[in-house]
C-alpha positions as CSV (number, residue, x, y, z in Angstrom):
1,M,11.5,-32.0,-9.3
2,T,14.7,-33.7,-8.1
3,D,17.0,-35.2,-10.8
4,K,16.9,-38.8,-9.8
5,S,20.3,-39.5,-11.3
6,A,21.8,-36.9,-8.9
7,V,20.1,-38.2,-5.7
8,L,22.4,-39.2,-2.9
9,N,21.5,-42.1,-0.6
10,T,22.4,-40.0,2.5
11,E,21.1,-42.6,4.9
12,A,23.4,-45.3,3.6
13,I,26.3,-42.9,3.4
14,V,25.8,-41.6,6.9
15,Q,25.4,-45.2,8.3
16,D,28.7,-46.2,6.7
17,I,30.5,-43.1,8.1
18,L,29.1,-43.8,11.6
19,S,30.4,-47.3,11.4
20,S,33.9,-46.0,11.0
21,I,33.6,-44.5,14.6
22,D,34.9,-47.2,17.0
23,R,32.9,-46.4,20.1
24,E,29.1,-46.7,20.3
25,R,28.8,-43.8,22.7
26,E,30.6,-41.5,20.2
27,R,28.4,-42.7,17.3
28,E,25.3,-42.0,19.5
29,I,26.7,-38.4,20.2
30,I,27.3,-37.6,16.6
31,A,23.9,-39.1,15.4
32,R,22.0,-37.1,18.0
33,R,23.9,-33.8,17.7
34,Y,23.4,-33.7,13.9
35,G,19.9,-35.1,13.8
36,L,21.0,-37.9,11.5
37,F,18.0,-40.1,12.3
38,D,15.7,-37.9,14.3
39,R,15.5,-34.3,15.6
40,K,18.8,-32.6,16.7
41,E,19.5,-32.7,20.4
42,T,21.3,-30.4,22.8
43,L,24.5,-31.1,24.6
44,E,22.4,-31.2,27.9
45,Q,19.9,-33.7,26.5
46,I,22.6,-36.1,25.2
47,G,24.6,-35.8,28.4
48,E,21.5,-36.7,30.5
49,L,20.8,-39.7,28.3
50,L,24.4,-41.0,28.5
51,G,25.0,-40.0,32.1
52,I,27.9,-37.5,31.4
53,T,28.3,-33.8,31.6
54,R,27.4,-31.3,28.9
55,E,31.1,-30.3,28.6
56,R,32.2,-33.9,28.1
57,V,29.6,-34.4,25.3
58,R,31.0,-31.3,23.7
59,Q,34.6,-32.6,24.0
60,L,33.7,-35.9,22.5
61,E,31.7,-34.4,19.6
62,K,34.7,-32.1,18.8
63,S,37.1,-35.0,19.0
64,V,35.2,-37.3,16.7
65,M,34.5,-34.7,14.1
66,T,38.2,-33.7,14.0
67,K,39.1,-37.5,13.4
68,L,36.5,-37.8,10.7
69,R,37.8,-34.7,8.9
70,T,41.3,-35.9,9.2
71,M,40.3,-39.1,7.4
72,G,39.1,-37.0,4.5
73,V,38.7,-38.9,1.3
74,E,39.3,-42.2,3.2
75,L,35.7,-41.8,4.6
76,P,33.2,-44.2,3.0
77,H,31.5,-42.6,-0.1
78,I,32.8,-39.1,0.8
79,T,34.6,-38.6,-2.5
80,D,31.4,-39.3,-4.6
81,A,29.2,-37.3,-2.2
82,E,31.5,-34.3,-2.4
83,A,31.6,-34.5,-6.3
84,A,27.8,-34.5,-6.4
85,I,27.6,-31.6,-4.1
86,I,30.2,-29.5,-5.9
87,D,28.4,-30.3,-9.2
88,T,25.2,-29.0,-7.9
89,L,26.7,-26.0,-6.4
90,T,28.2,-25.1,-9.8
91,T,24.7,-25.0,-11.4
92,I,23.1,-22.9,-8.6
93,G,25.7,-20.1,-7.9
94,E,28.6,-21.8,-6.2
95,T,26.9,-21.2,-2.8
96,A,23.6,-22.5,-1.5
97,R,21.5,-23.0,1.6
98,I,21.4,-26.7,2.8
99,T,17.7,-26.7,2.1
100,A,18.3,-25.8,-1.5
101,L,21.0,-28.4,-1.9
102,A,18.8,-31.1,-0.3
103,A,16.0,-30.2,-2.7
104,K,18.5,-31.2,-5.6
105,L,20.3,-34.0,-4.0
106,T,17.8,-35.9,-1.9
107,A,14.7,-37.8,-2.9
108,E,12.3,-36.2,-0.3
109,N,14.1,-33.2,1.1
110,T,12.9,-34.0,4.6
111,R,14.4,-32.2,7.7
112,T,16.4,-35.4,8.3
113,D,17.6,-35.4,4.7
114,Q,18.8,-31.8,5.3
115,S,20.6,-32.7,8.6
116,R,22.4,-35.6,6.9
117,L,23.5,-33.5,4.0
118,A,24.7,-30.7,6.3
119,F,26.7,-33.4,8.1
120,L,28.3,-34.5,4.9
121,T,29.3,-31.1,3.9
122,E,31.2,-30.7,7.2
123,L,33.2,-33.7,6.3
124,C,34.0,-32.8,2.6
125,P,37.6,-31.3,2.2
126,Q,36.5,-29.1,-0.7
127,I,33.4,-27.7,0.8
128,S,33.2,-24.4,2.7
129,V,30.5,-24.5,5.4
130,I,28.5,-21.6,6.8
131,S,27.0,-22.6,10.2
132,E,23.6,-21.2,11.1
133,D,23.5,-18.2,13.4
134,D,21.6,-15.0,13.7
135,S,22.7,-13.7,10.3
136,F,23.1,-16.8,8.1
137,F,21.2,-20.0,7.3
138,Q,23.1,-23.3,7.3
139,S,24.9,-23.2,3.9
140,A,27.7,-24.6,1.9
141,G,30.0,-23.4,-0.9
142,S,32.7,-24.7,-3.2
143,S,36.1,-24.0,-1.5
144,K,37.7,-23.7,-4.8
145,V,35.7,-20.6,-5.4
146,H,35.8,-19.1,-1.9
147,D,36.1,-20.0,1.8
148,S,33.6,-19.3,4.5
149,A,35.0,-15.9,5.4
150,S,34.9,-14.6,1.8
151,I,31.3,-16.0,1.3
152,K,30.2,-13.8,4.4
153,K,32.0,-10.8,2.8
154,E,30.2,-11.2,-0.4
155,V,26.8,-11.5,1.3
156,A,27.6,-8.4,3.3
157,K,28.1,-6.5,0.0
158,I,24.7,-7.6,-1.1
159,V,22.9,-6.6,2.2
160,D,24.8,-3.3,2.0
161,A,23.5,-2.7,-1.5
162,V,19.9,-3.3,-0.5
163,K,20.2,-1.0,2.5
164,K,21.7,1.7,0.2
165,A,18.8,1.4,-2.2
166,G,16.3,1.7,0.6
167,Q,13.7,-0.2,-1.4
168,P,13.2,-3.7,-2.9
169,L,15.4,-4.5,-6.0
170,S,15.1,-7.0,-8.7
171,T,17.9,-9.5,-9.0
172,K,19.2,-7.7,-12.0
173,E,19.2,-4.4,-10.1
174,L,20.8,-5.9,-7.1
175,T,23.6,-7.6,-9.2
176,K,24.5,-4.4,-10.7
177,L,24.4,-2.4,-7.5
178,A,26.4,-5.0,-5.6
179,G,28.8,-5.6,-8.4
180,T,28.4,-9.4,-8.4
181,P,29.3,-11.3,-11.6
182,S,25.9,-12.9,-12.4
183,E,22.2,-12.9,-11.3
184,V,22.6,-16.7,-10.4
185,Y,25.5,-15.8,-8.0
186,T,23.6,-12.9,-6.5
187,T,20.5,-15.1,-5.9
188,A,22.7,-17.8,-4.2
189,L,24.4,-15.4,-1.9
190,A,21.4,-13.4,-1.0
191,S,19.5,-16.6,-0.3
192,I,21.8,-17.6,2.6
193,S,21.3,-14.3,4.4
194,K,18.7,-14.0,7.2
195,Q,18.7,-10.3,6.8
196,L,17.2,-10.5,3.3
197,A,13.9,-11.8,1.9
198,T,12.5,-12.1,-1.6
199,L,9.0,-11.9,-3.0
200,N,7.8,-11.6,-6.6
201,G,11.3,-11.5,-7.9
202,R,12.5,-8.6,-5.7
203,W,14.9,-8.6,-2.8
204,G,14.7,-6.4,0.3
205,L,15.5,-6.4,4.1
206,V,13.6,-9.0,6.0
207,K,11.8,-6.4,8.1
208,W,10.2,-4.8,5.0
209,P,6.7,-5.9,4.5
210,T,6.8,-5.5,0.7
211,V,9.1,-8.6,0.6
212,N,8.4,-10.4,3.9
213,P,4.7,-9.9,4.7
214,K,4.0,-11.2,8.2
215,N,0.3,-10.6,8.6
216,I,-2.8,-10.0,6.5
217,R,-2.4,-6.2,6.5
218,D,1.1,-6.5,5.1
219,K,-0.2,-8.9,2.4
220,I,-2.9,-6.4,1.4
221,Y,-0.2,-3.7,1.2
222,V,1.9,-5.9,-1.1
223,I,-1.1,-6.7,-3.3
224,L,-2.1,-3.0,-3.7
225,S,1.5,-1.9,-4.2
226,E,2.1,-4.5,-6.9
227,R,-1.2,-3.7,-8.6
228,K,-0.6,0.1,-8.4
229,Q,-4.3,0.9,-8.4
230,H,-7.4,0.8,-6.3
231,M,-9.1,-2.6,-5.8
232,H,-12.3,-4.0,-4.3
233,F,-11.8,-6.0,-1.1
234,N,-13.1,-9.1,-2.9
235,E,-10.6,-8.7,-5.6
236,I,-7.8,-8.2,-2.9
237,A,-9.0,-11.5,-1.3
238,E,-8.7,-13.4,-4.6
239,S,-5.3,-12.0,-5.3
240,I,-3.9,-13.1,-2.0
241,K,-5.3,-16.6,-2.5
242,A,-3.6,-16.7,-5.9
243,S,-0.3,-15.2,-4.6
244,D,3.0,-16.8,-3.6
245,F,2.6,-16.0,0.0
246,K,3.4,-18.7,2.5
247,R,0.0,-18.5,4.2
248,K,-2.8,-17.3,2.1
249,D,-5.8,-19.2,3.5
250,V,-7.6,-16.0,4.7
251,T,-11.3,-15.1,4.5
252,T,-12.7,-12.2,2.7
253,Q,-14.2,-10.9,5.9
254,A,-10.8,-10.9,7.6
255,I,-9.3,-9.0,4.8
256,H,-12.2,-6.4,5.0
257,N,-11.8,-6.1,8.7
258,E,-8.0,-5.3,8.3
259,L,-8.6,-2.8,5.5
260,I,-10.9,-0.9,7.9
261,K,-8.4,-1.0,10.8
262,D,-5.1,0.0,9.1
263,K,-4.4,3.6,8.3
264,R,-2.4,2.7,5.2
265,F,-5.7,1.9,3.5
266,V,-8.3,4.4,2.4
267,L,-11.9,3.6,1.3
268,I,-12.5,5.4,-1.9
269,G,-15.6,3.9,-3.1
270,R,-18.2,1.2,-2.3
271,G,-15.9,-1.6,-1.0
272,I,-13.0,-0.1,-3.0
273,Y,-9.7,0.7,-1.3
274,A,-6.4,2.5,-2.2
275,L,-3.2,3.3,-0.4
276,K,-3.0,6.5,1.5
277,E,0.6,7.0,0.2
278,W,-1.0,7.6,-3.2
279,G,-2.4,10.8,-1.9
280,Y,-5.8,9.6,-0.8
281,E,-7.4,10.8,2.5
282,K,-10.0,9.3,4.7
283,G,-13.5,10.9,4.8
284,T,-16.9,11.0,3.2
285,V,-17.5,12.4,-0.3
286,A,-18.8,15.6,1.4
287,D,-15.5,15.8,3.4
288,I,-13.6,15.6,0.2
289,I,-15.7,18.3,-1.5
290,S,-15.1,20.6,1.5
291,E,-11.4,20.0,1.2
292,V,-11.4,20.7,-2.4
293,L,-13.3,24.1,-1.9
294,R,-11.0,24.9,1.0
295,E,-7.9,24.4,-0.9
296,A,-9.3,26.3,-3.9
297,K,-10.1,29.4,-1.7
298,E,-12.6,30.5,-4.3
299,P,-15.9,29.3,-5.7
300,L,-15.6,26.5,-8.3
301,H,-17.9,25.2,-11.0
302,R,-19.4,21.8,-10.3
303,D,-17.5,20.2,-13.3
304,E,-14.3,21.3,-11.7
305,I,-15.3,20.0,-8.3
306,V,-16.3,16.6,-9.8
307,Q,-12.9,16.4,-11.5
308,R,-11.0,17.1,-8.4
309,V,-13.0,14.8,-6.2
310,L,-12.6,11.9,-8.6
311,K,-8.9,12.1,-8.1
312,S,-9.3,10.9,-4.6
313,R,-12.6,9.0,-4.7
314,F,-13.9,6.3,-6.9
315,V,-17.6,7.2,-6.9
316,K,-20.2,8.1,-9.4
317,E,-20.5,11.8,-10.5
318,T,-24.1,11.8,-9.5
319,T,-23.0,11.0,-6.0
320,I,-20.8,14.1,-5.9
321,L,-23.5,16.3,-7.4
322,L,-26.1,15.0,-5.0
323,N,-23.7,16.0,-2.0
324,L,-23.3,19.4,-3.5
325,Q,-26.9,20.1,-3.8
326,S,-28.2,18.5,-0.5
327,K,-25.4,19.2,2.1
328,P,-25.8,22.5,4.1
329,Q,-22.0,23.2,4.0
330,F,-22.2,24.0,0.3
331,K,-23.7,27.1,-1.1
332,R,-24.5,27.9,-4.7
333,V,-23.2,31.3,-5.5
334,A,-23.8,31.4,-9.3
335,K,-25.1,29.0,-12.0
336,A,-23.6,25.5,-11.2
337,T,-20.9,27.2,-9.1
338,Y,-20.4,26.5,-5.4
339,E,-18.4,27.5,-2.3
340,L,-18.4,26.7,1.3
341,S,-21.2,28.1,3.4
342,E,-18.9,28.9,6.3
């Protein structure tokens, strides 16, 4: 929950700052460009509304923001707002996404709250700002600790460490590999990168389904990987519903359908699935017995056959014995000993 003592009245602060802008048209441009009261608008949208060109809107926006930044501590409430932001940054790793800051500093953390807070960070002299682009989320950091360029370099070190590992890492492992001073600091930096994702306490590249599952199949894969053992499809469904996934309102039937379609999953028993990468192969019990005998290149006692089949199939021993005795592809060559008929 938000610490009520630390909540900023961003609406009142923004209103007072806008009041320091002399011309109404310029106030309108800033309010709409930064989404201070509604959604953010493009240069074209604002230009069409005000009857001026896109380029003129851009020029006015730049001019007004430069004036506001020049005013610095003379801006209404900016000193108190900056102090609150820096205090919060200190507790969560010196750098943070605007969404994370807003969760701490605003009452409701709405999109408008986030937009207002992002606007304020742009005006705080002691705050370094990371603008949103293809690689970074909108973020802020304490300029006493590092500027925007150094933040990006630190994030790049963390991304490189994940790439080097080639697999998801715990925050502790990532901290050690990247050489960052603390796990809190590592988490803060990693959180602002669009190249990274986290799930169940592990960090990885956003394209890895183990940390960023995008569909039902990926979520099934994550559940089985985390459990490290075969599961019934009903159990998989319950695990997904109890997980931290963003979207987990899936039906048991949908999960069963995806298990059947995806080659990563192997049916090893009645409704029971495992990962193919664990060494399981698709096929009936008879197919597995045939493969066991083919690899052995010699007759095997039924007990040995059962033992080897159970390594890749979760079935009853009687099912294996029944297949041995009833299928024409198996021939008994001695007491309880079998080979392939072919």
